[in-house]
N, CA, C and O atoms as a GROMACS GRO file, in nm:
protein
  176
    1MET      N    1  -2.552  -1.175   4.939
    1MET     CA    2  -2.512  -1.048   4.994
    1MET      C    3  -2.463  -1.012   5.065
    1MET      O    4  -2.421  -1.074   5.164
    2LEU      N    5  -2.441  -0.820   5.020
    2LEU     CA    6  -2.298  -0.750   5.029
    2LEU      C    7  -2.392  -0.718   5.208
    2LEU      O    8  -2.513  -0.704   5.228
    3GLU      N    9  -2.271  -0.718   5.316
    3GLU     CA   10  -2.329  -0.654   5.417
    3GLU      C   11  -2.248  -0.519   5.459
    3GLU      O   12  -2.148  -0.505   5.388
    4PRO      N   13  -2.265  -0.409   5.561
    4PRO     CA   14  -2.217  -0.274   5.492
    4PRO      C   15  -2.080  -0.356   5.586
    4PRO      O   16  -2.080  -0.438   5.677
    5GLY      N   17  -1.955  -0.273   5.497
    5GLY     CA   18  -1.814  -0.321   5.558
    5GLY      C   19  -1.743  -0.386   5.437
    5GLY      O   20  -1.630  -0.354   5.398
    6ASP      N   21  -1.849  -0.514   5.362
    6ASP     CA   22  -1.789  -0.578   5.305
    6ASP      C   23  -1.707  -0.564   5.177
    6ASP      O   24  -1.766  -0.485   5.104
    7ARG      N   25  -1.606  -0.603   5.126
    7ARG     CA   26  -1.510  -0.551   4.976
    7ARG      C   27  -1.596  -0.595   4.881
    7ARG      O   28  -1.639  -0.708   4.859
    8VAL      N   29  -1.628  -0.444   4.800
    8VAL     CA   30  -1.664  -0.442   4.648
    8VAL      C   31  -1.616  -0.584   4.565
    8VAL      O   32  -1.495  -0.604   4.551
    9PRO      N   33  -1.704  -0.670   4.515
    9PRO     CA   34  -1.634  -0.713   4.370
    9PRO      C   35  -1.568  -0.684   4.259
    9PRO      O   36  -1.629  -0.683   4.152
   10ASP      N   37  -1.493  -0.669   4.262
   10ASP     CA   38  -1.421  -0.629   4.133
   10ASP      C   39  -1.497  -0.690   3.991
   10ASP      O   40  -1.447  -0.787   3.933
   11VAL      N   41  -1.598  -0.639   3.951
   11VAL     CA   42  -1.675  -0.649   3.817
   11VAL      C   43  -1.689  -0.537   3.762
   11VAL      O   44  -1.718  -0.442   3.835
   12THR      N   45  -1.675  -0.520   3.645
   12THR     CA   46  -1.750  -0.435   3.528
   12THR      C   47  -1.852  -0.385   3.508
   12THR      O   48  -1.934  -0.456   3.450
   13VAL      N   49  -1.894  -0.237   3.546
   13VAL     CA   50  -2.048  -0.217   3.530
   13VAL      C   51  -2.069  -0.109   3.411
   13VAL      O   52  -1.984  -0.129   3.324
   14PHE      N   53  -2.138  -0.024   3.387
   14PHE     CA   54  -2.186   0.072   3.305
   14PHE      C   55  -2.201   0.177   3.330
   14PHE      O   56  -2.284   0.164   3.420
   15ASP      N   57  -2.184   0.286   3.320
   15ASP     CA   58  -2.202   0.399   3.404
   15ASP      C   59  -2.305   0.466   3.315
   15ASP      O   60  -2.368   0.400   3.232
   16THR      N   61  -2.322   0.591   3.329
   16THR     CA   62  -2.451   0.636   3.292
   16THR      C   63  -2.423   0.665   3.139
   16THR      O   64  -2.499   0.634   3.048
   17ASP      N   65  -2.324   0.716   3.128
   17ASP     CA   66  -2.278   0.716   2.991
   17ASP      C   67  -2.238   0.606   2.901
   17ASP      O   68  -2.180   0.609   2.792
   18VAL      N   69  -2.285   0.501   2.976
   18VAL     CA   70  -2.285   0.354   2.883
   18VAL      C   71  -2.113   0.320   2.850
   18VAL      O   72  -2.074   0.235   2.770
   19HIS      N   73  -2.045   0.391   2.917
   19HIS     CA   74  -1.922   0.372   2.937
   19HIS      C   75  -1.891   0.238   3.055
   19HIS      O   76  -1.963   0.225   3.155
   20PRO      N   77  -1.741   0.118   3.016
   20PRO     CA   78  -1.759   0.029   3.135
   20PRO      C   79  -1.650   0.085   3.209
   20PRO      O   80  -1.556   0.153   3.170
   21VAL      N   81  -1.688   0.031   3.355
   21VAL     CA   82  -1.594   0.104   3.484
   21VAL      C   83  -1.567   0.003   3.581
   21VAL      O   84  -1.667  -0.064   3.607
   22ARG      N   85  -1.457  -0.033   3.646
   22ARG     CA   86  -1.442  -0.186   3.731
   22ARG      C   87  -1.562  -0.039   3.819
   22ARG      O   88  -1.581   0.081   3.801
   23LEU      N   89  -1.612  -0.147   3.914
   23LEU     CA   90  -1.676  -0.113   4.020
   23LEU      C   91  -1.591  -0.052   4.151
   23LEU      O   92  -1.629   0.049   4.211
   24THR      N   93  -1.462  -0.135   4.187
   24THR     CA   94  -1.370  -0.101   4.268
   24THR      C   95  -1.354   0.038   4.236
   24THR      O   96  -1.391   0.115   4.325
   25GLU      N   97  -1.289   0.110   4.086
   25GLU     CA   98  -1.265   0.253   4.077
   25GLU      C   99  -1.370   0.336   4.142
   25GLU      O  100  -1.341   0.434   4.210
   26LEU      N  101  -1.528   0.286   4.116
   26LEU     CA  102  -1.626   0.380   4.170
   26LEU      C  103  -1.618   0.361   4.329
   26LEU      O  104  -1.660   0.449   4.403
   27ALA      N  105  -1.581   0.283   4.362
   27ALA     CA  106  -1.599   0.261   4.513
   27ALA      C  107  -1.470   0.332   4.592
   27ALA      O  108  -1.446   0.341   4.713
   28ALA      N  109  -1.420   0.365   4.512
   28ALA     CA  110  -1.240   0.397   4.544
   28ALA      C  111  -1.292   0.602   4.554
   28ALA      O  112  -1.238   0.695   4.614
   29GLN      N  113  -1.400   0.597   4.476
   29GLN     CA  114  -1.454   0.794   4.479
   29GLN      C  115  -1.524   0.777   4.589
   29GLN      O  116  -1.526   0.894   4.628
   30GLY      N  117  -1.591   0.709   4.678
   30GLY     CA  118  -1.662   0.739   4.789
   30GLY      C  119  -1.784   0.624   4.802
   30GLY      O  120  -1.781   0.519   4.739
   31PRO      N  121  -1.897   0.662   4.898
   31PRO     CA  122  -1.938   0.551   4.912
   31PRO      C  123  -2.051   0.499   4.772
   31PRO      O  124  -2.059   0.587   4.687
   32LEU      N  125  -2.114   0.403   4.750
   32LEU     CA  126  -2.208   0.404   4.646
   32LEU      C  127  -2.318   0.340   4.689
   32LEU      O  128  -2.324   0.296   4.804
   33LEU      N  129  -2.435   0.325   4.586
   33LEU     CA  130  -2.550   0.278   4.574
   33LEU      C  131  -2.630   0.210   4.450
   33LEU      O  132  -2.684   0.241   4.343
   34LEU      N  133  -2.598   0.086   4.544
   34LEU     CA  134  -2.639  -0.020   4.381
   34LEU      C  135  -2.789  -0.037   4.365
   34LEU      O  136  -2.845  -0.076   4.467
   35ALA      N  137  -2.869  -0.015   4.254
   35ALA     CA  138  -2.990  -0.047   4.253
   35ALA      C  139  -3.010  -0.148   4.160
   35ALA      O  140  -2.941  -0.124   4.061
   36PHE      N  141  -3.099  -0.292   4.144
   36PHE     CA  142  -3.101  -0.334   4.019
   36PHE      C  143  -3.259  -0.335   4.011
   36PHE      O  144  -3.348  -0.322   4.096
   37TYR      N  145  -3.258  -0.354   3.880
   37TYR     CA  146  -3.425  -0.316   3.814
   37TYR      C  147  -3.510  -0.445   3.820
   37TYR      O  148  -3.590  -0.353   3.836
   38LEU      N  149  -3.569  -0.553   3.825
   38LEU     CA  150  -3.583  -0.685   3.801
   38LEU      C  151  -3.716  -0.610   3.688
   38LEU      O  152  -3.802  -0.526   3.711
   39TYR      N  153  -3.682  -0.680   3.573
   39TYR     CA  154  -3.785  -0.627   3.435
   39TYR      C  155  -3.735  -0.519   3.378
   39TYR      O  156  -3.775  -0.512   3.262
   40ASP      N  157  -3.660  -0.423   3.412
   40ASP     CA  158  -3.656  -0.323   3.393
   40ASP      C  159  -3.659  -0.296   3.219
   40ASP      O  160  -3.697  -0.184   3.184
   41TRP      N  161  -3.624  -0.384   3.122
   41TRP     CA  162  -3.629  -0.374   2.985
   41TRP      C  163  -3.733  -0.465   2.930
   41TRP      O  164  -3.745  -0.473   2.808
   42THR      N  165  -3.800  -0.526   2.999
   42THR     CA  166  -3.877  -0.632   2.897
   42THR      C  167  -4.050  -0.574   2.888
   42THR      O  168  -4.139  -0.653   2.854
   43GLY      N  169  -4.080  -0.428   2.925
   43GLY     CA  170  -4.167  -0.399   2.882
   43GLY      C  171  -4.288  -0.433   2.983
   43GLY      O  172  -4.400  -0.390   2.956
   44THR      N  173  -4.268  -0.511   3.099
   44THR     CA  174  -4.356  -0.586   3.170
   44THR      C  175  -4.416  -0.456   3.294
   44THR      O  176  -4.500  -0.487   3.379
   0.00000   0.00000   0.00000
């Protein structure tokens, strides 16, 4: 788990238009809020 002030892992994620972007590029623009939805695409 990341804590406030931790370095952002340099991973590739997808933006709202489903374009790949590096997380460090997004973090350079300002603070980020990441949300993960368990079972979001399972129909449950």
